[in-house]
DSSP file (Angstrom, degrees, kcal/mol; ACC not computed):
  #  RESIDUE AA STRUCTURE BP1 BP2  ACC     N-H-->O    O-->H-N    N-H-->O    O-->H-N    TCO  KAPPA ALPHA  PHI   PSI    X-CA   Y-CA   Z-CA
    1    1 A M              0   0    0      0, 0.0    61,-0.0     0, 0.0    65,-0.0   0.000 360.0 360.0 360.0 137.8   24.5  -90.5   24.3
    2    2 A P        -     0   0    0      0, 0.0     2,-0.9     0, 0.0     3,-0.1  -0.301 360.0-108.4 -63.6 149.6   23.1  -88.4   27.1
    3    3 A H     >  -     0   0    0      1,-0.2     4,-2.1    38,-0.1    38,-0.2  -0.717  29.9-161.8 -80.8 105.2   20.6  -89.9   29.5
    4    4 A N  H  > S+     0   0    0     36,-2.2     4,-2.3    -2,-0.9     5,-0.2   0.887  85.7  52.5 -59.0 -43.1   17.4  -88.2   28.5
    5    5 A G  H  > S+     0   0    0     34,-2.2     4,-3.0     1,-0.2    -1,-0.2   0.907 110.3  47.2 -62.5 -42.3   15.5  -89.0   31.6
    6    6 A K  H  > S+     0   0    0      2,-0.2     4,-2.9    33,-0.2     5,-0.3   0.877 109.2  55.4 -67.3 -36.1   18.2  -87.7   33.9
    7    7 A L  H  X S+     0   0    0     -4,-2.1     4,-1.6     2,-0.2    -2,-0.2   0.944 114.5  39.0 -58.9 -48.5   18.4  -84.5   31.8
    8    8 A I  H  X S+     0   0    0     -4,-2.3     4,-2.8     2,-0.2    -2,-0.2   0.911 115.7  52.1 -69.5 -43.0   14.7  -83.9   32.3
    9    9 A E  H  X S+     0   0    0     -4,-3.0     4,-2.7    -5,-0.2     5,-0.2   0.916 108.9  49.3 -62.4 -43.6   14.7  -85.0   35.9
   10   10 A S  H  X S+     0   0    0     -4,-2.9     4,-2.1     1,-0.2    -1,-0.2   0.898 113.5  47.1 -64.9 -38.3   17.6  -82.8   36.9
   11   11 A Y  H  X S+     0   0    0     -4,-1.6     4,-1.4    -5,-0.3    -2,-0.2   0.937 112.6  49.6 -65.4 -45.5   15.9  -79.8   35.3
   12   12 A A  H  <>S+     0   0    0     -4,-2.8     5,-2.9     1,-0.2     3,-0.2   0.909 112.9  46.8 -61.1 -42.7   12.5  -80.6   36.9
   13   13 A L  H ><5S+     0   0    0     -4,-2.7     3,-1.1     1,-0.2    -1,-0.2   0.897 110.0  52.5 -67.1 -39.8   14.1  -80.9   40.3
   14   14 A S  H 3<5S+     0   0    0     -4,-2.1    -1,-0.2     1,-0.2    -2,-0.2   0.759 115.8  41.4 -68.5 -22.6   16.1  -77.7   40.0
   15   15 A R  T 3<5S-     0   0    0     -4,-1.4    -1,-0.2    -3,-0.2    -2,-0.2   0.247 112.8-116.9-107.9  11.1   12.9  -75.8   39.1
   16   16 A N  T < 5 +     0   0    0     -3,-1.1     2,-0.3     1,-0.2    -3,-0.2   0.839  48.6 172.4  58.1  38.5   10.7  -77.5   41.7
   17   17 A F      < -     0   0    0     -5,-2.9     2,-0.5    -6,-0.2    -1,-0.2  -0.635  29.1-132.5 -75.4 135.1    8.4  -79.2   39.2
   18   18 A N     >  -     0   0    0     -2,-0.3     4,-2.4     1,-0.1     5,-0.2  -0.771   2.8-143.6 -90.5 128.4    6.0  -81.6   40.9
   19   19 A R  H  > S+     0   0    0     -2,-0.5     4,-2.8     1,-0.2     5,-0.2   0.857 101.2  54.9 -62.6 -34.8    5.8  -85.0   39.2
   20   20 A A  H  > S+     0   0    0      2,-0.2     4,-2.1     1,-0.2    -1,-0.2   0.919 109.5  46.9 -64.2 -42.0    2.1  -85.2   40.0
   21   21 A E  H  > S+     0   0    0      2,-0.2     4,-2.5     1,-0.2    -2,-0.2   0.910 112.6  50.1 -65.4 -40.9    1.4  -81.9   38.3
   22   22 A L  H  X S+     0   0    0     -4,-2.4     4,-2.2     1,-0.2    -2,-0.2   0.928 109.5  50.9 -62.1 -44.1    3.5  -83.0   35.3
   23   23 A S  H  X>S+     0   0    0     -4,-2.8     5,-3.1     1,-0.2     4,-0.5   0.904 111.6  47.4 -62.5 -40.3    1.6  -86.2   35.0
   24   24 A R  H ><5S+     0   0    0     -4,-2.1     3,-0.9     3,-0.2    -1,-0.2   0.928 112.0  49.6 -65.3 -44.1   -1.7  -84.4   35.0
   25   25 A A  H 3<5S+     0   0    0     -4,-2.5    -2,-0.2     1,-0.3    -1,-0.2   0.835 115.9  43.1 -64.6 -31.9   -0.5  -81.9   32.5
   26   26 A L  H 3<5S-     0   0    0     -4,-2.2    -1,-0.3    -5,-0.2    -2,-0.2   0.485 109.6-124.1 -89.2  -3.4    0.7  -84.7   30.2
   27   27 A S  T <<5S+     0   0    0     -3,-0.9     2,-0.3    -4,-0.5    -3,-0.2   0.918  70.7 125.5  56.6  45.6   -2.5  -86.8   30.9
   28   28 A R      < -     0   0    0     -5,-3.1    -1,-0.2    -6,-0.2    -2,-0.1  -0.892  69.5 -95.1-129.1 158.9   -0.3  -89.6   32.1
   29   29 A N    >>  -     0   0    0     -2,-0.3     4,-1.3     1,-0.1     3,-1.0  -0.449  35.7-119.3 -68.3 146.0   -0.1  -91.7   35.2
   30   30 A V  H 3> S+     0   0    0      1,-0.3     4,-1.8     2,-0.2     5,-0.1   0.833 115.3  60.4 -59.4 -31.9    2.5  -90.4   37.7
   31   31 A N  H 3> S+     0   0    0      1,-0.2     4,-2.1     2,-0.2    -1,-0.3   0.842  99.1  57.2 -64.0 -31.7    4.3  -93.8   37.4
   32   32 A T  H <> S+     0   0    0     -3,-1.0     4,-2.3     2,-0.2    -1,-0.2   0.904 104.5  50.9 -64.4 -40.8    4.8  -93.0   33.7
   33   33 A V  H  X S+     0   0    0     -4,-1.3     4,-1.8     1,-0.2    -2,-0.2   0.883 108.9  51.7 -64.6 -37.8    6.6  -89.7   34.6
   34   34 A Y  H  X S+     0   0    0     -4,-1.8     4,-1.2     1,-0.2    -1,-0.2   0.894 108.8  51.1 -63.6 -39.3    8.8  -91.7   37.0
   35   35 A R  H  X S+     0   0    0     -4,-2.1     4,-0.9     1,-0.2     3,-0.2   0.887 105.3  56.3 -65.5 -37.8    9.6  -94.1   34.1
   36   36 A Y  H >< S+     0   0    0     -4,-2.3     3,-1.1     1,-0.2    -1,-0.2   0.934 105.0  52.4 -56.6 -45.1   10.5  -91.1   31.9
   37   37 A A  H 3< S+     0   0    0     -4,-1.8    -1,-0.2     1,-0.3    -2,-0.2   0.816 112.6  44.9 -62.4 -30.3   13.0  -90.0   34.5
   38   38 A G  H 3< S+     0   0    0     -4,-1.2    -1,-0.3    -3,-0.2    -2,-0.2   0.532  91.2 101.5 -91.0  -5.8   14.6  -93.5   34.5
   39   39 A S    <<  -     0   0    0     -3,-1.1   -34,-2.2    -4,-0.9   -33,-0.2  -0.666  56.6-158.7 -86.7 126.0   14.6  -93.8   30.7
   40   40 A P  S    S+     0   0    0      0, 0.0   -36,-2.2     0, 0.0     2,-0.4   0.758  85.3  34.7 -71.1 -21.7   18.0  -93.2   28.9
   41   41 A S  S    S-     0   0    0    -38,-0.2     2,-0.3   -37,-0.1   -38,-0.1  -0.993  70.5-172.0-137.3 128.2   16.1  -92.6   25.7
   42   42 A L        -     0   0    0     -2,-0.4    -6,-0.0    -3,-0.1   -38,-0.0  -0.891  32.7-100.1-118.6 149.8   12.7  -90.9   25.2
   43   43 A Q     >  -     0   0    0     -2,-0.3     4,-2.3     1,-0.1     3,-0.3  -0.298  32.4-117.6 -62.1 149.8   10.6  -90.5   22.1
   44   44 A M  H  > S+     0   0    0      1,-0.2     4,-3.0     2,-0.2     5,-0.2   0.865 114.7  58.7 -58.1 -38.0   10.8  -87.2   20.4
   45   45 A R  H  > S+     0   0    0      2,-0.2     4,-2.6     1,-0.2    -1,-0.2   0.901 107.4  46.5 -59.2 -41.9    7.1  -86.6   21.1
   46   46 A I  H  > S+     0   0    0     -3,-0.3     4,-2.7     2,-0.2     5,-0.2   0.932 113.4  47.8 -67.4 -45.8    7.7  -86.9   24.8
   47   47 A M  H  X S+     0   0    0     -4,-2.3     4,-2.3     1,-0.2    11,-0.3   0.909 113.1  50.0 -60.3 -42.1   10.7  -84.6   24.7
   48   48 A W  H  X S+     0   0    0     -4,-3.0     4,-2.2     2,-0.2    -2,-0.2   0.945 112.3  45.7 -61.9 -50.3    8.7  -82.1   22.6
   49   49 A N  H  X S+     0   0    0     -4,-2.6     4,-2.8     1,-0.2    -2,-0.2   0.901 113.3  49.3 -63.0 -41.8    5.8  -82.1   25.0
   50   50 A L  H  X S+     0   0    0     -4,-2.7     4,-2.8     2,-0.2    -1,-0.2   0.883 109.1  53.6 -65.6 -37.1    8.0  -81.9   28.1
   51   51 A S  H  X>S+     0   0    0     -4,-2.3     5,-1.9    -5,-0.2     4,-0.8   0.932 113.1  42.8 -61.1 -45.6    9.8  -79.0   26.5
   52   52 A I  H  <5S+     0   0    0     -4,-2.2     3,-0.5     3,-0.2    -2,-0.2   0.941 116.5  47.3 -65.6 -47.5    6.6  -77.1   25.9
   53   53 A L  H  <5S+     0   0    0     -4,-2.8    -2,-0.2     1,-0.2    -1,-0.2   0.900 120.7  36.0 -62.2 -43.2    5.2  -77.9   29.3
   54   54 A M  H  <5S-     0   0    0     -4,-2.8    -1,-0.2     2,-0.2    -2,-0.2   0.444 104.8-126.6 -93.1  -0.3    8.3  -77.0   31.2
   55   55 A K  T  <5S+     0   0    0     -4,-0.8     2,-0.3    -3,-0.5    -3,-0.2   0.922  71.7 116.4  54.5  48.4    9.1  -74.1   28.9
   56   56 A H  S   <S-     0   0    0     -5,-1.9     2,-1.4    -6,-0.2    -2,-0.2  -0.993  70.0-123.5-146.5 139.5   12.6  -75.4   28.3
   57   57 A N     >  +     0   0    0     -2,-0.3     4,-1.8     1,-0.2     5,-0.1  -0.635  36.2 164.7 -88.9  85.3   14.3  -76.6   25.1
   58   58 A F  H  > S+     0   0    0     -2,-1.4     4,-2.2   -11,-0.3    -1,-0.2   0.829  77.9  57.0 -68.1 -31.9   15.4  -80.2   26.0
   59   59 A I  H  > S+     0   0    0      1,-0.2     4,-2.2     2,-0.2    -1,-0.2   0.905 107.1  48.5 -65.9 -40.8   15.9  -81.0   22.4
   60   60 A G  H  > S+     0   0    0      2,-0.2     4,-2.4     1,-0.2    -2,-0.2   0.879 107.4  56.0 -64.2 -38.2   18.3  -78.0   22.2
   61   61 A D  H  X S+     0   0    0     -4,-1.8     4,-0.8     1,-0.2    -2,-0.2   0.923 109.1  46.6 -58.8 -44.0   20.1  -79.3   25.3
   62   62 A L  H >X S+     0   0    0     -4,-2.2     3,-0.8     1,-0.2     4,-0.5   0.913 110.6  52.3 -64.9 -41.5   20.7  -82.6   23.5
   63   63 A A  H >< S+     0   0    0     -4,-2.2     3,-1.2     1,-0.2     5,-0.3   0.878 105.0  56.0 -61.9 -37.3   21.9  -80.9   20.4
   64   64 A N  H 3< S+     0   0    0     -4,-2.4    -1,-0.2     1,-0.3    -2,-0.2   0.732  99.8  60.7 -67.7 -21.1   24.4  -78.9   22.4
   65   65 A K  H << S+     0   0    0     -4,-0.8    -1,-0.3    -3,-0.8    -2,-0.2   0.629  81.9 102.3 -81.8 -12.8   25.9  -82.1   23.7
   66   66 A L  S << S-     0   0    0     -3,-1.2     2,-0.8    -4,-0.5    -3,-0.0  -0.451  78.0-131.4 -66.3 142.2   26.8  -83.2   20.2
   67   67 A E  S    S+     0   0    0     -2,-0.1     2,-0.4     2,-0.1    -1,-0.1  -0.251  75.8 105.5 -90.7  48.6   30.4  -82.7   19.5
   68   68 A I        -     0   0    0     -2,-0.8     2,-0.5    -5,-0.3    -2,-0.1  -0.996  69.3-132.0-129.5 127.5   29.6  -81.0   16.2
   69   69 A D        +     0   0    0     -2,-0.4     2,-0.3     2,-0.0    -2,-0.1  -0.679  45.6 144.7 -79.1 126.4   29.9  -77.3   15.6
   70   70 A F        -     0   0    0     -2,-0.5     2,-0.4     2,-0.0    -2,-0.0  -0.985  36.8-144.2-155.2 158.5   26.7  -75.9   14.0
   71   71 A E        -     0   0    0     -2,-0.3    -2,-0.0     4,-0.0     0, 0.0  -0.989  20.1-129.8-126.9 138.1   24.6  -72.9   14.1
   72   72 A T     >  -     0   0    0     -2,-0.4     4,-2.4     1,-0.1     5,-0.2  -0.433  30.3-108.8 -77.3 159.6   20.9  -72.8   13.7
   73   73 A P  H  > S+     0   0    0      0, 0.0     4,-2.5     0, 0.0     5,-0.2   0.874 122.4  54.0 -55.6 -36.2   19.3  -70.5   11.2
   74   74 A K  H  > S+     0   0    0      2,-0.2     4,-2.6     1,-0.2     5,-0.2   0.908 107.4  49.6 -66.0 -41.1   18.0  -68.4   14.1
   75   75 A E  H  > S+     0   0    0      2,-0.2     4,-2.3     1,-0.2    -1,-0.2   0.909 111.5  49.2 -63.4 -41.4   21.5  -68.1   15.5
   76   76 A I  H  X S+     0   0    0     -4,-2.4     4,-2.3     2,-0.2    -2,-0.2   0.927 111.6  49.2 -62.2 -45.1   22.9  -67.1   12.1
   77   77 A E  H  X S+     0   0    0     -4,-2.5     4,-2.3     1,-0.2    -2,-0.2   0.910 111.7  48.8 -60.8 -43.7   20.1  -64.5   11.8
   78   78 A L  H  X S+     0   0    0     -4,-2.6     4,-2.5     2,-0.2    -1,-0.2   0.874 109.9  51.5 -66.5 -37.3   20.8  -63.1   15.3
   79   79 A K  H  X S+     0   0    0     -4,-2.3     4,-2.4     2,-0.2    -1,-0.2   0.908 110.6  48.7 -65.2 -41.0   24.5  -62.9   14.5
   80   80 A E  H  X S+     0   0    0     -4,-2.3     4,-2.2     2,-0.2    -2,-0.2   0.911 112.2  48.6 -64.2 -41.4   23.8  -60.9   11.3
   81   81 A R  H  X S+     0   0    0     -4,-2.3     4,-2.6     2,-0.2    -2,-0.2   0.906 110.2  52.0 -64.2 -41.4   21.5  -58.6   13.2
   82   82 A L  H  X S+     0   0    0     -4,-2.5     4,-2.6     2,-0.2    -2,-0.2   0.916 109.1  49.8 -61.4 -44.2   24.1  -58.1   15.9
   83   83 A Q  H  X S+     0   0    0     -4,-2.4     4,-2.2     2,-0.2    -1,-0.2   0.913 111.3  49.4 -61.0 -42.2   26.7  -57.2   13.3
   84   84 A K  H  X S+     0   0    0     -4,-2.2     4,-2.3     1,-0.2    -2,-0.2   0.924 112.3  47.2 -63.1 -44.5   24.3  -54.7   11.8
   85   85 A L  H  X S+     0   0    0     -4,-2.6     4,-2.3     1,-0.2    -2,-0.2   0.882 110.3  52.6 -66.1 -37.9   23.5  -53.1   15.1
   86   86 A E  H  X S+     0   0    0     -4,-2.6     4,-2.1     2,-0.2    -1,-0.2   0.894 109.7  49.5 -63.6 -39.1   27.3  -52.9   16.0
   87   87 A Y  H  X S+     0   0    0     -4,-2.2     4,-2.4     2,-0.2    -2,-0.2   0.917 110.0  50.8 -64.2 -43.0   27.9  -51.1   12.7
   88   88 A E  H  X S+     0   0    0     -4,-2.3     4,-2.4     1,-0.2    -2,-0.2   0.886 108.6  52.2 -62.4 -38.4   25.0  -48.7   13.5
   89   89 A I  H  X S+     0   0    0     -4,-2.3     4,-2.5     2,-0.2    -1,-0.2   0.920 109.0  49.8 -63.0 -43.6   26.5  -48.0   16.9
   90   90 A Q  H  X S+     0   0    0     -4,-2.1     4,-2.2     1,-0.2    -2,-0.2   0.912 110.7  49.9 -61.3 -42.5   29.9  -47.2   15.3
   91   91 A E  H  X S+     0   0    0     -4,-2.4     4,-2.2     1,-0.2    -1,-0.2   0.905 111.2  48.8 -62.7 -41.5   28.2  -44.9   12.9
   92   92 A M  H  X S+     0   0    0     -4,-2.4     4,-2.6     2,-0.2    -2,-0.2   0.884 109.3  52.6 -66.5 -38.0   26.4  -43.1   15.7
   93   93 A E  H  X S+     0   0    0     -4,-2.5     4,-2.3     2,-0.2    -1,-0.2   0.903 109.5  49.2 -63.9 -40.0   29.6  -42.8   17.7
   94   94 A R  H  X S+     0   0    0     -4,-2.2     4,-2.3     2,-0.2    -2,-0.2   0.906 111.4  49.9 -64.3 -40.9   31.3  -41.2   14.7
   95   95 A T  H  X S+     0   0    0     -4,-2.2     4,-2.7     2,-0.2    -2,-0.2   0.915 109.8  50.6 -62.9 -43.4   28.3  -38.8   14.3
   96   96 A I  H  X S+     0   0    0     -4,-2.6     4,-2.8     2,-0.2    -2,-0.2   0.920 110.4  49.2 -61.5 -44.5   28.5  -37.9   18.0
   97   97 A L  H  X S+     0   0    0     -4,-2.3     4,-2.2     2,-0.2    -1,-0.2   0.906 112.2  49.0 -61.4 -40.9   32.2  -37.1   17.7
   98   98 A S  H  X S+     0   0    0     -4,-2.3     4,-2.1     2,-0.2    -2,-0.2   0.923 112.8  46.4 -64.5 -44.1   31.6  -35.0   14.7
   99   99 A K  H  X S+     0   0    0     -4,-2.7     4,-2.7     2,-0.2    -2,-0.2   0.879 109.9  54.5 -66.9 -37.5   28.8  -33.1   16.4
  100  100 A D  H  X S+     0   0    0     -4,-2.8     4,-2.4     2,-0.2    -1,-0.2   0.915 109.6  47.5 -60.4 -42.5   31.0  -32.7   19.5
  101  101 A A  H  X S+     0   0    0     -4,-2.2     4,-1.9     2,-0.2    -2,-0.2   0.896 111.8  50.5 -65.4 -39.5   33.7  -31.1   17.4
  102  102 A E  H  X S+     0   0    0     -4,-2.1     4,-2.0     2,-0.2    -2,-0.2   0.915 110.8  48.6 -63.9 -43.6   31.1  -28.9   15.7
  103  103 A I  H  X S+     0   0    0     -4,-2.7     4,-2.4     1,-0.2    -2,-0.2   0.906 109.4  52.6 -63.3 -42.3   29.8  -27.7   19.1
  104  104 A E  H  X S+     0   0    0     -4,-2.4     4,-2.1     1,-0.2    -1,-0.2   0.880 107.3  53.0 -62.6 -36.9   33.3  -27.0   20.3
  105  105 A G  H  X S+     0   0    0     -4,-1.9     4,-2.2     2,-0.2    -1,-0.2   0.916 108.9  48.8 -62.8 -43.4   33.9  -24.9   17.3
  106  106 A Y  H  X S+     0   0    0     -4,-2.0     4,-2.7     1,-0.2    -2,-0.2   0.886 109.0  53.5 -63.0 -39.0   30.7  -22.9   18.0
  107  107 A R  H  X S+     0   0    0     -4,-2.4     4,-1.9     2,-0.2    -1,-0.2   0.915 108.2  49.8 -62.2 -42.4   31.8  -22.4   21.6
  108  108 A T  H  X S+     0   0    0     -4,-2.1     4,-1.1     2,-0.2    -2,-0.2   0.924 112.2  47.5 -62.5 -44.3   35.2  -21.0   20.4
  109  109 A V  H >X S+     0   0    0     -4,-2.2     4,-0.7     1,-0.2     3,-0.5   0.916 110.4  52.3 -62.9 -43.3   33.4  -18.6   18.1
  110  110 A M  H >< S+     0   0    0     -4,-2.7     3,-0.6     1,-0.2    -1,-0.2   0.833 104.3  56.6 -65.7 -31.7   31.0  -17.5   20.8
  111  111 A K  H 3< S+     0   0    0     -4,-1.9    -1,-0.2     1,-0.2    -2,-0.2   0.830 107.2  49.9 -66.2 -31.3   33.9  -16.8   23.2
  112  112 A N  H << S+     0   0    0     -4,-1.1     2,-0.5    -3,-0.5    -1,-0.2   0.569  91.3  92.8 -86.4  -9.8   35.4  -14.4   20.7
  113  113 A I    <<  -     0   0    0     -4,-0.7     2,-0.4    -3,-0.6    -4,-0.0  -0.723  62.1-156.9 -87.9 131.4   32.2  -12.5   20.1
  114  114 A R              0   0    0     -2,-0.5    -2,-0.1     1,-0.1    -3,-0.0  -0.896 360.0 360.0-108.6 137.0   31.7   -9.4   22.2
  115  115 A F              0   0    0     -2,-0.4    -1,-0.1     0, 0.0    -2,-0.0   0.401 360.0 360.0-101.9 360.0   28.3   -8.0   22.8
């Protein structure tokens, strides 16, 4: 199992989060924040609050470390939307090719017209 405290601590250090500021935002003693960093396992409430506070999905990070392939409903929805948009792009490309051919036909006709 991943070390939750190290996961949070490494993120906090890489983003220059100040432990004193975190402790104030969490309404906890600064020593408590130090204990979080040293804890291999943190309560879900703590992980949730830290995720919100630091605007980072630590719970998702832990889920990604599982050796299980899965997709969240949001990922499935986004993949379906992506497929739909890719299909629309293909349709627009076909329309553009058709219109280009139509324009080229008009150009040919216009070259043959004498005024």
